[in-house]
Steps between C-alpha positions, in 0.01 A plus 500: 500500500560130432388159614776338708446127448747418778212583731200276541328587167165558668640749752715667233201545271288647781777742585549621141123526447468715814782727390330545162193629685649849497434740789671783680574597859651844535643735583373363835278205585168641623305172525325410822355168602123470507408354837121487476456308177156392616373855451391656169641581257809295587286188560413500126869486399605140444817299492475292186727196473559358154613155394655499151489118479787403720301480827663810649293795611643849446341828609344799333218738600140530389191672633128434507271717283191289575429209736636253241733696263851633548724718290874444477789554260503283191863405558397349836307236304690479173877536527667643187841409646406134540363502146828634364686226684275237345351405836136469612381858528128491583392444859337157546347584837467810712432525875336817625537623860331833585646710780783260572706626792795263549586139454190353662253792528209474250211701647272403207642159418624410151374334187627383166391714207241358263636666186715786377542693176773731378429809292508360141713796385764399752490137380561613146782737594601550864512872578491718806202674344280185512639318803171408674304182570195374688464211739161348578401307816245223534336664800527813719720498808323476837520727686509751215831693473335766289610621159624813323298734285645564156529867402575613145562876508593675178831681455370836627349339810823318577700821464269669753508209743876449496555849634326423828491122543752224557512178303524200731646159416484207739607142428734212571860585407745212481772683696290498819398205722278272292132574519533848653329799339683834450371840388635833381334812355627790287361737243460394139789639292379453147186399310497337157206362304563146630723535806564687824855567613586555866780475757301277735750248643448137388702185454448178298187334637310827510402446136123474464434727798231765486596865448222668696382838627235641730321797350347602831617457858367170622363423154543169319832383362475519120744333262630712212780265377660162546868512605714310252862608470782747528814599309774264394661375824849545630745230400442332838121496465212732575617830653528474879318166516797272570797528738779694335279651225491878538187706548382660179610854414233767470325508164419130459133402505283197551193463286160339480240428238242777511133406527321653203128456415592256220722295730233504770252350252753234392562406864127479566476250211797304636696585184255293296334617181150643547 
């Protein structure tokens, strides 16, 4: 993967950055478009548009966990690739649009974020294990789009739940029409102390989306992880996410940062020291 400077450098950088946001579609693409983004829990899933100092807005996904706080992936706010290239790598402004459903459909309006903070461990050394950040708003949205509960089951609880429940991911992938929300659900494949691995289909732009379950029929959507990444992409980009790039073979997994009690506490503090 390289930066082709024969292109407009801004467009080239955006393309390379998106391709570095690893994801996997395969061996088939099971995603479906969310039509009713004004209904919970999809209304609490937000398109977040970041400006890294050049005036251009590029997309990622985040989700509300309270009326004025969102979770997202750290790399959506701080780009390690831009840092390696010696370019501005921290978002200078972020626009938040809950339940966006197409180019001009904003059922809850939009607002610019007041502040944001990346997990300090990720700032020190970017890692898939710590790839999480918070975004704070100046005021709640009106009407209220709702927000997700955070659920921090232990390993044994997760093992029991994964046998009977699907993990859902819904967000704003860059390979679909801009501002449209897409969802897929599969079982969790593997559990580690800090991550969940799964074959839920995602593409660049889905990063920062909630990985959520419902423990009871009709019960609340509860977030158990933040979707962040997948395996190293095909030479042409993320598996199945661009024309000509093949679907992923069986055995490749996406992954998310698992919500643990310690991480839940850090998020509640906004990644600030107590």
